[in-house]
VMD Tcl script that builds the backbone (N, CA, C; Angstrom):
set m [mol new atoms 534]
animate dup $m
set s [atomselect $m all]
$s set {name element resname resid chain x y z} {
  {N N MET 1 A -32.579 9.883 182.871}
  {CA C MET 1 A -33.177 9.967 181.572}
  {C C MET 1 A -34.663 9.648 181.688}
  {N N HIS 2 A -35.444 10.281 180.804}
  {CA C HIS 2 A -36.883 10.082 180.835}
  {C C HIS 2 A -37.259 8.773 180.158}
  {N N ASN 3 A -38.231 8.084 180.742}
  {CA C ASN 3 A -38.747 6.856 180.150}
  {C C ASN 3 A -39.998 7.114 179.320}
  {N N GLU 4 A -40.353 8.419 179.167}
  {CA C GLU 4 A -41.538 8.756 178.386}
  {C C GLU 4 A -41.241 8.573 176.903}
  {N N GLU 5 A -42.199 8.010 176.222}
  {CA C GLU 5 A -42.041 7.804 174.793}
  {C C GLU 5 A -42.484 9.069 174.053}
  {N N PHE 6 A -41.670 9.507 173.107}
  {CA C PHE 6 A -41.986 10.682 172.303}
  {C C PHE 6 A -43.111 10.336 171.330}
  {N N VAL 7 A -44.152 11.171 171.327}
  {CA C VAL 7 A -45.294 10.946 170.449}
  {C C VAL 7 A -45.503 12.203 169.609}
  {N N ASN 8 A -45.589 12.015 168.313}
  {CA C ASN 8 A -45.819 13.128 167.397}
  {C C ASN 8 A -46.705 12.640 166.250}
  {N N PRO 9 A -48.024 12.471 166.523}
  {CA C PRO 9 A -48.907 11.911 165.494}
  {C C PRO 9 A -49.131 12.901 164.350}
  {N N GLN 10 A -49.335 12.348 163.177}
  {CA C GLN 10 A -49.633 13.164 162.006}
  {C C GLN 10 A -51.078 13.625 162.086}
  {N N LEU 11 A -51.309 14.891 161.756}
  {CA C LEU 11 A -52.664 15.435 161.775}
  {C C LEU 11 A -53.297 15.252 160.407}
  {N N ASN 12 A -54.428 14.605 160.378}
  {CA C ASN 12 A -55.132 14.407 159.117}
  {C C ASN 12 A -56.118 15.536 158.839}
  {N N GLU 13 A -56.614 16.145 159.897}
  {CA C GLU 13 A -57.551 17.242 159.727}
  {C C GLU 13 A -57.049 18.439 160.513}
  {N N LEU 14 A -56.829 19.523 159.798}
  {CA C LEU 14 A -56.394 20.764 160.425}
  {C C LEU 14 A -57.596 21.681 160.616}
  {N N PRO 15 A -57.570 22.500 161.663}
  {CA C PRO 15 A -58.676 23.446 161.826}
  {C C PRO 15 A -58.681 24.435 160.662}
  {N N ASP 16 A -59.853 24.793 160.197}
  {CA C ASP 16 A -60.002 25.687 159.054}
  {C C ASP 16 A -60.103 27.123 159.542}
  {N N ILE 17 A -59.223 27.975 159.018}
  {CA C ILE 17 A -59.219 29.383 159.417}
  {C C ILE 17 A -60.527 30.070 158.999}
  {N N GLU 18 A -61.176 29.541 157.975}
  {CA C GLU 18 A -62.442 30.105 157.505}
  {C C GLU 18 A -63.553 29.923 158.536}
  {N N GLU 19 A -63.386 28.981 159.450}
  {CA C GLU 19 A -64.417 28.712 160.447}
  {C C GLU 19 A -64.314 29.625 161.665}
  {N N LEU 20 A -63.274 30.448 161.712}
  {CA C LEU 20 A -63.145 31.394 162.815}
  {C C LEU 20 A -64.298 32.388 162.774}
  {N N GLU 21 A -64.830 32.707 163.918}
  {CA C GLU 21 A -65.883 33.711 163.994}
  {C C GLU 21 A -65.233 35.050 164.296}
  {N N PHE 22 A -65.152 35.902 163.284}
  {CA C PHE 22 A -64.521 37.206 163.437}
  {C C PHE 22 A -65.522 38.220 163.966}
  {N N THR 23 A -65.064 39.014 164.916}
  {CA C THR 23 A -65.861 40.106 165.454}
  {C C THR 23 A -65.576 41.339 164.610}
  {N N PRO 24 A -66.599 42.014 164.099}
  {CA C PRO 24 A -66.345 43.192 163.264}
  {C C PRO 24 A -65.857 44.380 164.093}
  {N N MET 25 A -65.273 45.340 163.397}
  {CA C MET 25 A -64.853 46.579 164.044}
  {C C MET 25 A -66.112 47.346 164.471}
  {N N SER 26 A -65.905 48.451 165.140}
  {CA C SER 26 A -67.025 49.300 165.523}
  {C C SER 26 A -67.792 49.722 164.269}
  {N N ARG 27 A -69.092 49.824 164.361}
  {CA C ARG 27 A -69.910 50.249 163.213}
  {C C ARG 27 A -69.581 51.674 162.796}
  {N N LEU 28 A -69.014 52.435 163.704}
  {CA C LEU 28 A -68.645 53.820 163.418}
  {C C LEU 28 A -67.366 53.908 162.579}
  {N N TYR 29 A -66.507 52.902 162.681}
  {CA C TYR 29 A -65.191 52.943 162.033}
  {C C TYR 29 A -65.245 53.106 160.513}
  {N N PRO 30 A -66.014 52.308 159.753}
  {CA C PRO 30 A -66.047 52.505 158.295}
  {C C PRO 30 A -66.580 53.881 157.898}
  {N N LYS 31 A -67.571 54.368 158.621}
  {CA C LYS 31 A -68.139 55.685 158.322}
  {C C LYS 31 A -67.122 56.788 158.582}
  {N N LEU 32 A -66.384 56.653 159.668}
  {CA C LEU 32 A -65.365 57.640 160.016}
  {C C LEU 32 A -64.254 57.661 158.971}
  {N N ASN 33 A -63.805 56.488 158.556}
  {CA C ASN 33 A -62.775 56.402 157.522}
  {C C ASN 33 A -63.280 56.966 156.199}
  {N N LEU 34 A -64.532 56.705 155.874}
  {CA C LEU 34 A -65.123 57.242 154.647}
  {C C LEU 34 A -65.111 58.766 154.680}
  {N N LEU 35 A -65.484 59.337 155.803}
  {CA C LEU 35 A -65.500 60.789 155.946}
  {C C LEU 35 A -64.100 61.379 155.787}
  {N N VAL 36 A -63.105 60.756 156.400}
  {CA C VAL 36 A -61.723 61.237 156.292}
  {C C VAL 36 A -61.249 61.165 154.844}
  {N N ASN 37 A -61.519 60.054 154.166}
  {CA C ASN 37 A -61.108 59.907 152.766}
  {C C ASN 37 A -61.805 60.919 151.863}
  {N N LEU 38 A -63.087 61.136 152.066}
  {CA C LEU 38 A -63.817 62.108 151.254}
  {C C LEU 38 A -63.294 63.524 151.482}
  {N N CYS 39 A -62.974 63.865 152.721}
  {CA C CYS 39 A -62.401 65.185 153.018}
  {C C CYS 39 A -61.054 65.368 152.316}
  {N N PHE 40 A -60.247 64.326 152.279}
  {CA C PHE 40 A -58.950 64.389 151.601}
  {C C PHE 40 A -59.131 64.695 150.114}
  {N N PHE 41 A -60.036 63.973 149.454}
  {CA C PHE 41 A -60.255 64.200 148.026}
  {C C PHE 41 A -60.917 65.548 147.764}
  {N N LEU 42 A -61.781 65.980 148.653}
  {CA C LEU 42 A -62.392 67.299 148.514}
  {C C LEU 42 A -61.321 68.385 148.586}
  {N N LEU 43 A -60.381 68.230 149.486}
  {CA C LEU 43 A -59.276 69.183 149.603}
  {C C LEU 43 A -58.459 69.223 148.309}
  {N N LEU 44 A -58.156 68.054 147.739}
  {CA C LEU 44 A -57.413 68.013 146.477}
  {C C LEU 44 A -58.193 68.685 145.348}
  {N N LEU 45 A -59.495 68.446 145.301}
  {CA C LEU 45 A -60.322 69.086 144.272}
  {C C LEU 45 A -60.356 70.600 144.452}
  {N N LEU 46 A -60.432 71.059 145.686}
  {CA C LEU 46 A -60.423 72.500 145.950}
  {C C LEU 46 A -59.102 73.137 145.535}
  {N N VAL 47 A -58.009 72.418 145.699}
  {CA C VAL 47 A -56.702 72.932 145.265}
  {C C VAL 47 A -56.690 73.119 143.753}
  {N N THR 48 A -57.243 72.165 143.007}
  {CA C THR 48 A -57.259 72.311 141.539}
  {C C THR 48 A -58.150 73.475 141.107}
  {N N VAL 49 A -59.259 73.695 141.796}
  {CA C VAL 49 A -60.129 74.836 141.488}
  {C C VAL 49 A -59.403 76.141 141.811}
  {N N ALA 50 A -58.745 76.184 142.962}
  {CA C ALA 50 A -58.007 77.392 143.352}
  {C C ALA 50 A -56.881 77.688 142.368}
  {N N LEU 51 A -56.198 76.660 141.895}
  {CA C LEU 51 A -55.124 76.873 140.918}
  {C C LEU 51 A -55.662 77.438 139.606}
  {N N GLN 52 A -56.839 77.017 139.210}
  {CA C GLN 52 A -57.404 77.489 137.951}
  {C C GLN 52 A -57.891 78.930 138.061}
  {N N TRP 53 A -58.456 79.298 139.192}
  {CA C TRP 53 A -59.076 80.611 139.319}
  {C C TRP 53 A -58.214 81.647 140.026}
  {N N GLN 54 A -57.066 81.276 140.494}
  {CA C GLN 54 A -56.190 82.253 141.161}
  {C C GLN 54 A -55.574 83.180 140.115}
  {N N SER 55 A -55.243 84.405 140.535}
  {CA C SER 55 A -54.689 85.377 139.589}
  {C C SER 55 A -53.310 85.890 140.000}
  {N N TRP 56 A -52.828 85.516 141.154}
  {CA C TRP 56 A -51.554 86.032 141.642}
  {C C TRP 56 A -50.341 85.234 141.184}
  {N N LEU 57 A -50.550 84.076 140.598}
  {CA C LEU 57 A -49.444 83.221 140.177}
  {C C LEU 57 A -49.665 82.785 138.733}
  {N N SER 58 A -48.665 83.007 137.917}
  {CA C SER 58 A -48.757 82.611 136.513}
  {C C SER 58 A -48.306 81.160 136.378}
  {N N LEU 59 A -49.244 80.296 136.021}
  {CA C LEU 59 A -48.935 78.875 135.878}
  {C C LEU 59 A -48.546 78.564 134.438}
  {N N PRO 60 A -47.634 77.619 134.242}
  {CA C PRO 60 A -47.284 77.211 132.878}
  {C C PRO 60 A -48.508 76.644 132.149}
  {N N GLN 61 A -48.515 76.783 130.849}
  {CA C GLN 61 A -49.638 76.346 130.011}
  {C C GLN 61 A -49.934 74.855 130.162}
  {N N PHE 62 A -48.890 74.009 130.269}
  {CA C PHE 62 A -49.131 72.559 130.355}
  {C C PHE 62 A -49.844 72.178 131.653}
  {N N ILE 63 A -49.726 73.002 132.679}
  {CA C ILE 63 A -50.454 72.724 133.931}
  {C C ILE 63 A -51.914 73.152 133.793}
  {N N THR 64 A -52.138 74.371 133.316}
  {CA C THR 64 A -53.522 74.858 133.189}
  {C C THR 64 A -54.313 74.055 132.157}
  {N N ALA 65 A -53.631 73.511 131.152}
  {CA C ALA 65 A -54.316 72.719 130.128}
  {C C ALA 65 A -54.844 71.398 130.682}
  {N N HIS 66 A -54.253 70.915 131.747}
  {CA C HIS 66 A -54.638 69.603 132.285}
  {C C HIS 66 A -55.418 69.679 133.599}
  {N N LEU 67 A -55.770 70.873 134.042}
  {CA C LEU 67 A -56.501 70.988 135.310}
  {C C LEU 67 A -57.892 70.353 135.232}
  {N N ASP 68 A -58.579 70.506 134.109}
  {CA C ASP 68 A -59.917 69.911 133.975}
  {C C ASP 68 A -59.852 68.386 134.008}
  {N N SER 69 A -58.900 67.805 133.284}
  {CA C SER 69 A -58.782 66.339 133.287}
  {C C SER 69 A -58.302 65.833 134.652}
  {N N THR 70 A -57.469 66.631 135.324}
  {CA C THR 70 A -57.031 66.264 136.677}
  {C C THR 70 A -58.221 66.249 137.627}
  {N N ARG 71 A -59.078 67.264 137.495}
  {CA C ARG 71 A -60.272 67.332 138.345}
  {C C ARG 71 A -61.212 66.159 138.063}
  {N N LEU 72 A -61.350 65.795 136.805}
  {CA C LEU 72 A -62.196 64.653 136.448}
  {C C LEU 72 A -61.638 63.364 137.056}
  {N N GLY 73 A -60.330 63.167 136.926}
  {CA C GLY 73 A -59.689 61.980 137.509}
  {C C GLY 73 A -59.829 61.941 139.019}
  {N N LEU 74 A -59.652 63.106 139.652}
  {CA C LEU 74 A -59.810 63.176 141.110}
  {C C LEU 74 A -61.254 62.906 141.524}
  {N N SER 75 A -62.207 63.380 140.731}
  {CA C SER 75 A -63.624 63.146 141.046}
  {C C SER 75 A -63.960 61.660 140.985}
  {N N ILE 76 A -63.435 60.984 139.970}
  {CA C ILE 76 A -63.663 59.537 139.863}
  {C C ILE 76 A -62.990 58.815 141.028}
  {N N ALA 77 A -61.744 59.205 141.322}
  {CA C ALA 77 A -61.013 58.588 142.437}
  {C C ALA 77 A -61.708 58.867 143.769}
  {N N ALA 78 A -62.347 60.049 143.881}
  {CA C ALA 78 A -63.031 60.422 145.126}
  {C C ALA 78 A -64.246 59.551 145.395}
  {N N VAL 79 A -64.741 58.880 144.373}
  {CA C VAL 79 A -65.863 57.954 144.549}
  {C C VAL 79 A -65.352 56.525 144.717}
  {N N VAL 80 A -64.431 56.116 143.841}
  {CA C VAL 80 A -63.971 54.725 143.805}
  {C C VAL 80 A -63.132 54.365 145.035}
  {N N ILE 81 A -62.125 55.169 145.346}
  {CA C ILE 81 A -61.193 54.814 146.428}
  {C C ILE 81 A -61.874 54.813 147.800}
  {N N PRO 82 A -62.555 55.899 148.203}
  {CA C PRO 82 A -63.247 55.825 149.500}
  {C C PRO 82 A -64.321 54.739 149.535}
  {N N GLY 83 A -64.990 54.505 148.400}
  {CA C GLY 83 A -66.000 53.442 148.353}
  {C C GLY 83 A -65.387 52.075 148.589}
  {N N TYR 84 A -64.242 51.824 147.951}
  {CA C TYR 84 A -63.544 50.549 148.150}
  {C C TYR 84 A -63.128 50.391 149.612}
  {N N PHE 85 A -62.513 51.443 150.177}
  {CA C PHE 85 A -62.058 51.345 151.566}
  {C C PHE 85 A -63.228 51.197 152.536}
  {N N TYR 86 A -64.359 51.826 152.231}
  {CA C TYR 86 A -65.541 51.679 153.078}
  {C C TYR 86 A -65.994 50.220 153.114}
  {N N LEU 87 A -66.085 49.613 151.932}
  {CA C LEU 87 A -66.498 48.206 151.871}
  {C C LEU 87 A -65.459 47.292 152.517}
  {N N ALA 88 A -64.172 47.592 152.318}
  {CA C ALA 88 A -63.108 46.784 152.926}
  {C C ALA 88 A -63.118 46.927 154.449}
  {N N ASP 89 A -63.368 48.149 154.935}
  {CA C ASP 89 A -63.411 48.370 156.388}
  {C C ASP 89 A -64.553 47.597 157.037}
  {N N LYS 90 A -65.657 47.437 156.318}
  {CA C LYS 90 A -66.786 46.682 156.864}
  {C C LYS 90 A -66.472 45.189 156.973}
  {N N ARG 91 A -65.487 44.706 156.212}
  {CA C ARG 91 A -65.100 43.287 156.246}
  {C C ARG 91 A -64.016 42.998 157.279}
  {N N LYS 92 A -63.378 44.028 157.823}
  {CA C LYS 92 A -62.313 43.806 158.799}
  {C C LYS 92 A -62.894 43.189 160.062}
  {N N GLY 93 A -62.088 42.350 160.701}
  {CA C GLY 93 A -62.545 41.730 161.932}
  {C C GLY 93 A -61.399 41.088 162.682}
  {N N TYR 94 A -61.667 40.730 163.911}
  {CA C TYR 94 A -60.662 40.064 164.739}
  {C C TYR 94 A -61.311 38.886 165.448}
  {N N ALA 95 A -60.467 37.928 165.812}
  {CA C ALA 95 A -60.933 36.766 166.574}
  {C C ALA 95 A -59.922 36.525 167.684}
  {N N LEU 96 A -60.373 36.595 168.901}
  {CA C LEU 96 A -59.517 36.345 170.061}
  {C C LEU 96 A -59.919 35.007 170.652}
  {N N ARG 97 A -58.951 34.096 170.679}
  {CA C ARG 97 A -59.167 32.796 171.301}
  {C C ARG 97 A -58.193 32.677 172.464}
  {N N GLN 98 A -58.263 31.590 173.184}
  {CA C GLN 98 A -57.432 31.424 174.371}
  {C C GLN 98 A -55.946 31.513 174.053}
  {N N HIS 99 A -55.529 30.981 172.912}
  {CA C HIS 99 A -54.103 30.909 172.616}
  {C C HIS 99 A -53.653 31.772 171.451}
  {N N ASP 100 A -54.558 32.429 170.746}
  {CA C ASP 100 A -54.116 33.259 169.622}
  {C C ASP 100 A -55.085 34.402 169.342}
  {N N LEU 101 A -54.576 35.353 168.572}
  {CA C LEU 101 A -55.338 36.517 168.140}
  {C C LEU 101 A -55.219 36.588 166.623}
  {N N SER 102 A -56.347 36.676 165.931}
  {CA C SER 102 A -56.351 36.730 164.466}
  {C C SER 102 A -56.982 38.033 164.014}
  {N N TYR 103 A -56.504 38.514 162.854}
  {CA C TYR 103 A -57.025 39.743 162.259}
  {C C TYR 103 A -57.262 39.504 160.778}
  {N N ARG 104 A -58.448 39.856 160.309}
  {CA C ARG 104 A -58.807 39.687 158.901}
  {C C ARG 104 A -59.019 41.063 158.279}
  {N N SER 105 A -58.466 41.248 157.078}
  {CA C SER 105 A -58.664 42.496 156.345}
  {C C SER 105 A -58.701 42.196 154.853}
  {N N GLY 106 A -59.173 43.152 154.092}
  {CA C GLY 106 A -59.197 43.020 152.643}
  {C C GLY 106 A -60.589 42.764 152.118}
  {N N LEU 107 A -60.776 43.170 150.869}
  {CA C LEU 107 A -62.061 42.976 150.212}
  {C C LEU 107 A -61.896 42.028 149.029}
  {N N ILE 108 A -60.948 42.323 148.178}
  {CA C ILE 108 A -60.659 41.457 147.033}
  {C C ILE 108 A -59.591 40.444 147.420}
  {N N PHE 109 A -58.493 40.949 147.954}
  {CA C PHE 109 A -57.412 40.097 148.434}
  {C C PHE 109 A -57.517 40.049 149.950}
  {N N ILE 110 A -58.064 38.966 150.471}
  {CA C ILE 110 A -58.320 38.846 151.907}
  {C C ILE 110 A -57.089 38.292 152.600}
  {N N SER 111 A -56.719 38.945 153.688}
  {CA C SER 111 A -55.554 38.541 154.465}
  {C C SER 111 A -55.997 38.216 155.888}
  {N N VAL 112 A -55.549 37.084 156.391}
  {CA C VAL 112 A -55.812 36.710 157.780}
  {C C VAL 112 A -54.462 36.486 158.443}
  {N N THR 113 A -54.194 37.255 159.494}
  {CA C THR 113 A -52.948 37.131 160.240}
  {C C THR 113 A -53.282 36.615 161.626}
  {N N THR 114 A -52.590 35.568 162.046}
  {CA C THR 114 A -52.812 34.983 163.371}
  {C C THR 114 A -51.512 35.017 164.142}
  {N N GLN 115 A -51.587 35.470 165.376}
  {CA C GLN 115 A -50.412 35.562 166.234}
  {C C GLN 115 A -50.700 34.798 167.525}
  {N N PRO 116 A -49.883 33.790 167.848}
  {CA C PRO 116 A -50.063 33.128 169.144}
  {C C PRO 116 A -49.840 34.132 170.280}
  {N N VAL 117 A -50.671 34.073 171.285}
  {CA C VAL 117 A -50.576 35.026 172.395}
  {C C VAL 117 A -49.210 34.950 173.072}
  {N N LEU 118 A -48.659 33.744 173.188}
  {CA C LEU 118 A -47.359 33.605 173.853}
  {C C LEU 118 A -46.220 34.212 173.048}
  {N N ARG 119 A -46.413 34.462 171.758}
  {CA C ARG 119 A -45.381 35.072 170.917}
  {C C ARG 119 A -45.530 36.587 170.843}
  {N N ILE 120 A -46.541 37.123 171.496}
  {CA C ILE 120 A -46.735 38.573 171.487}
  {C C ILE 120 A -45.782 39.197 172.496}
  {N N GLN 121 A -44.931 40.089 172.000}
  {CA C GLN 121 A -43.949 40.768 172.849}
  {C C GLN 121 A -44.640 41.839 173.690}
  {N N HIS 122 A -45.348 42.730 173.011}
  {CA C HIS 122 A -46.135 43.729 173.726}
  {C C HIS 122 A -47.277 44.220 172.845}
  {N N VAL 123 A -48.201 44.929 173.469}
  {CA C VAL 123 A -49.402 45.421 172.798}
  {C C VAL 123 A -49.521 46.906 173.107}
  {N N GLU 124 A -49.740 47.709 172.079}
  {CA C GLU 124 A -49.891 49.152 172.274}
  {C C GLU 124 A -51.294 49.585 171.885}
  {N N LEU 125 A -51.817 50.504 172.650}
  {CA C LEU 125 A -53.111 51.110 172.375}
  {C C LEU 125 A -52.832 52.473 171.751}
  {N N LYS 126 A -53.280 52.695 170.534}
  {CA C LYS 126 A -53.043 53.962 169.835}
  {C C LYS 126 A -54.372 54.667 169.606}
  {N N ARG 127 A -54.352 55.997 169.818}
  {CA C ARG 127 A -55.554 56.797 169.590}
  {C C ARG 127 A -55.154 58.141 169.014}
  {N N GLY 128 A -55.533 58.392 167.780}
  {CA C GLY 128 A -55.322 59.697 167.173}
  {C C GLY 128 A -56.444 60.632 167.589}
  {N N PRO 129 A -56.379 61.894 167.165}
  {CA C PRO 129 A -57.412 62.856 167.582}
  {C C PRO 129 A -58.818 62.484 167.104}
  {N N ILE 130 A -58.925 61.944 165.894}
  {CA C ILE 130 A -60.247 61.564 165.380}
  {C C ILE 130 A -60.759 60.341 166.128}
  {N N GLU 131 A -59.869 59.391 166.407}
  {CA C GLU 131 A -60.270 58.195 167.165}
  {C C GLU 131 A -60.702 58.571 168.582}
  {N N ARG 132 A -59.969 59.492 169.211}
  {CA C ARG 132 A -60.343 59.919 170.569}
  {C C ARG 132 A -61.733 60.536 170.572}
  {N N LYS 133 A -61.991 61.391 169.587}
  {CA C LYS 133 A -63.291 62.059 169.507}
  {C C LYS 133 A -64.426 61.042 169.316}
  {N N ALA 134 A -64.134 59.962 168.576}
  {CA C ALA 134 A -65.151 58.943 168.292}
  {C C ALA 134 A -65.198 57.836 169.341}
  {N N GLY 135 A -64.274 57.853 170.310}
  {CA C GLY 135 A -64.248 56.805 171.334}
  {C C GLY 135 A -63.684 55.490 170.838}
  {N N LEU 136 A -62.824 55.556 169.810}
  {CA C LEU 136 A -62.229 54.354 169.233}
  {C C LEU 136 A -60.741 54.287 169.544}
  {N N ALA 137 A -60.154 53.128 169.278}
  {CA C ALA 137 A -58.718 52.932 169.478}
  {C C ALA 137 A -58.221 51.878 168.499}
  {N N SER 138 A -56.916 51.901 168.265}
  {CA C SER 138 A -56.254 50.856 167.476}
  {C C SER 138 A -55.355 50.076 168.413}
  {N N LEU 139 A -55.313 48.788 168.222}
  {CA C LEU 139 A -54.470 47.911 169.034}
  {C C LEU 139 A -53.343 47.398 168.148}
  {N N GLN 140 A -52.101 47.750 168.495}
  {CA C GLN 140 A -50.949 47.277 167.729}
  {C C GLN 140 A -50.327 46.105 168.463}
  {N N VAL 141 A -50.154 45.003 167.739}
  {CA C VAL 141 A -49.618 43.763 168.303}
  {C C VAL 141 A -48.205 43.566 167.772}
  {N N PHE 142 A -47.242 43.464 168.681}
  {CA C PHE 142 A -45.840 43.270 168.326}
  {C C PHE 142 A -45.425 41.854 168.691}
  {N N SER 143 A -44.780 41.176 167.757}
  {CA C SER 143 A -44.315 39.820 168.043}
  {C C SER 143 A -42.868 39.862 168.513}
  {N N ALA 144 A -42.448 38.794 169.160}
  {CA C ALA 144 A -41.070 38.692 169.629}
  {C C ALA 144 A -40.141 38.660 168.424}
  {N N GLY 145 A -39.095 39.479 168.482}
  {CA C GLY 145 A -38.086 39.478 167.432}
  {C C GLY 145 A -38.352 40.440 166.298}
  {N N GLY 146 A -39.452 41.146 166.302}
  {CA C GLY 146 A -39.746 42.074 165.215}
  {C C GLY 146 A -39.724 43.510 165.693}
  {N N ALA 147 A -39.224 44.407 164.853}
  {CA C ALA 147 A -39.180 45.821 165.208}
  {C C ALA 147 A -40.519 46.502 164.916}
  {N N MET 148 A -41.194 46.024 163.887}
  {CA C MET 148 A -42.484 46.595 163.506}
  {C C MET 148 A -43.608 45.754 164.121}
  {N N HIS 149 A -44.795 46.354 164.178}
  {CA C HIS 149 A -45.920 45.584 164.704}
  {C C HIS 149 A -46.328 44.511 163.699}
  {N N THR 150 A -46.756 43.375 164.231}
  {CA C THR 150 A -47.199 42.263 163.395}
  {C C THR 150 A -48.470 42.654 162.658}
  {N N PHE 151 A -49.398 43.231 163.378}
  {CA C PHE 151 A -50.605 43.782 162.774}
  {C C PHE 151 A -51.233 44.763 163.741}
  {N N ALA 152 A -52.096 45.602 163.205}
  {CA C ALA 152 A -52.843 46.559 164.014}
  {C C ALA 152 A -54.325 46.298 163.773}
  {N N ILE 153 A -55.081 46.331 164.846}
  {CA C ILE 153 A -56.532 46.167 164.747}
  {C C ILE 153 A -57.140 47.551 164.967}
  {N N PRO 154 A -57.587 48.200 163.885}
  {CA C PRO 154 A -58.142 49.549 164.023}
  {C C PRO 154 A -59.634 49.508 164.341}
  {N N GLY 155 A -60.165 50.650 164.764}
  {CA C GLY 155 A -61.605 50.795 164.892}
  {C C GLY 155 A -62.260 50.030 166.012}
  {N N LEU 156 A -61.508 49.758 167.070}
  {CA C LEU 156 A -62.098 49.074 168.223}
  {C C LEU 156 A -62.681 50.103 169.184}
  {N N PRO 157 A -63.830 49.820 169.778}
  {CA C PRO 157 A -64.287 50.675 170.868}
  {C C PRO 157 A -63.220 50.657 171.973}
  {N N LEU 158 A -62.989 51.790 172.599}
  {CA C LEU 158 A -61.902 51.912 173.572}
  {C C LEU 158 A -61.978 50.844 174.660}
  {N N ALA 159 A -63.157 50.605 175.205}
  {CA C ALA 159 A -63.294 49.606 176.276}
  {C C ALA 159 A -62.902 48.215 175.787}
  {N N LYS 160 A -63.285 47.859 174.559}
  {CA C LYS 160 A -62.956 46.545 174.004}
  {C C LYS 160 A -61.453 46.445 173.756}
  {N N ALA 161 A -60.820 47.508 173.261}
  {CA C ALA 161 A -59.372 47.504 173.021}
  {C C ALA 161 A -58.617 47.303 174.333}
  {N N LYS 162 A -59.066 47.983 175.391}
  {CA C LYS 162 A -58.423 47.815 176.705}
  {C C LYS 162 A -58.628 46.397 177.230}
  {N N GLN 163 A -59.811 45.849 177.009}
  {CA C GLN 163 A -60.123 44.491 177.470}
  {C C GLN 163 A -59.235 43.461 176.763}
  {N N ILE 164 A -59.065 43.579 175.455}
  {CA C ILE 164 A -58.210 42.649 174.702}
  {C C ILE 164 A -56.768 42.786 175.164}
  {N N ARG 165 A -56.312 44.021 175.329}
  {CA C ARG 165 A -54.935 44.263 175.782}
  {C C ARG 165 A -54.700 43.630 177.153}
  {N N ARG 166 A -55.642 43.833 178.054}
  {CA C ARG 166 A -55.521 43.274 179.409}
  {C C ARG 166 A -55.502 41.741 179.355}
  {N N PHE 167 A -56.361 41.135 178.531}
  {CA C PHE 167 A -56.385 39.678 178.396}
  {C C PHE 167 A -55.027 39.158 177.934}
  {N N ILE 168 A -54.454 39.793 176.915}
  {CA C ILE 168 A -53.162 39.342 176.382}
  {C C ILE 168 A -52.076 39.465 177.435}
  {N N LEU 169 A -52.029 40.597 178.122}
  {CA C LEU 169 A -50.987 40.800 179.135}
  {C C LEU 169 A -51.144 39.833 180.303}
  {N N GLU 170 A -52.366 39.602 180.752}
  {CA C GLU 170 A -52.589 38.657 181.849}
  {C C GLU 170 A -52.296 37.230 181.408}
  {N N HIS 171 A -52.657 36.885 180.198}
  {CA C HIS 171 A -52.422 35.542 179.668}
  {C C HIS 171 A -50.924 35.269 179.565}
  {N N LYS 172 A -50.164 36.274 179.149}
  {CA C LYS 172 A -48.710 36.116 179.041}
  {C C LYS 172 A -48.092 35.917 180.427}
  {N N ASP 173 A -48.583 36.675 181.422}
  {CA C ASP 173 A -48.053 36.538 182.787}
  {C C ASP 173 A -48.306 35.146 183.341}
  {N N ILE 174 A -49.490 34.618 183.119}
  {CA C ILE 174 A -49.828 33.274 183.605}
  {C C ILE 174 A -48.926 32.242 182.947}
  {N N ALA 175 A -48.722 32.370 181.642}
  {CA C ALA 175 A -47.907 31.401 180.902}
  {C C ALA 175 A -46.441 31.465 181.315}
  {N N GLN 176 A -45.952 32.659 181.651}
  {CA C GLN 176 A -44.547 32.789 182.031}
  {C C GLN 176 A -44.265 32.168 183.391}
  {N N HIS 177 A -45.280 32.071 184.248}
  {CA C HIS 177 A -45.082 31.519 185.585}
  {C C HIS 177 A -45.378 30.032 185.659}
  {N N ASP 178 A -45.760 29.419 184.535}
  {CA C ASP 178 A -46.015 27.965 184.519}
  {C C ASP 178 A -44.718 27.186 184.496}
}
mol reanalyze $m
mol bondsrecalc $m
mol representation Tube
mol addrep $m
């Protein structure tokens, strides 16, 4: 039996998550997302224009009567929604420390998710066609026991995403052999 005395002191001061220094995403990421969102709304607006001016399909009166108001609503949404996401994307950030990885997102409702490195099951590097063209990547972090990823860090430069992934994998290997 061990003669060591169990010690579990009460903590009076906890580290403040607000004091974490978050690294922002790539400067290209918010602009790229803004462009994608604007293209989506432009496509929707073009569909409403095409529906109004097409002659090969007879549309019911209740649809044609509301095309102008639909276009107005889409125009307002095309400014507000991409604008909100642009500002929110500029606030996203991550903080990698020796024992944990944190991700911050949100503009009005701010969310900070922290995952201990030792609880990370695996890390995936994801790159869609637009991300590949821009040299960016998303890092998906999966925790032990979960089917879905705990969080994804989008808009990382590819080299930085690979570096973070390598750090996590090497850190896990070192900890498993202790």
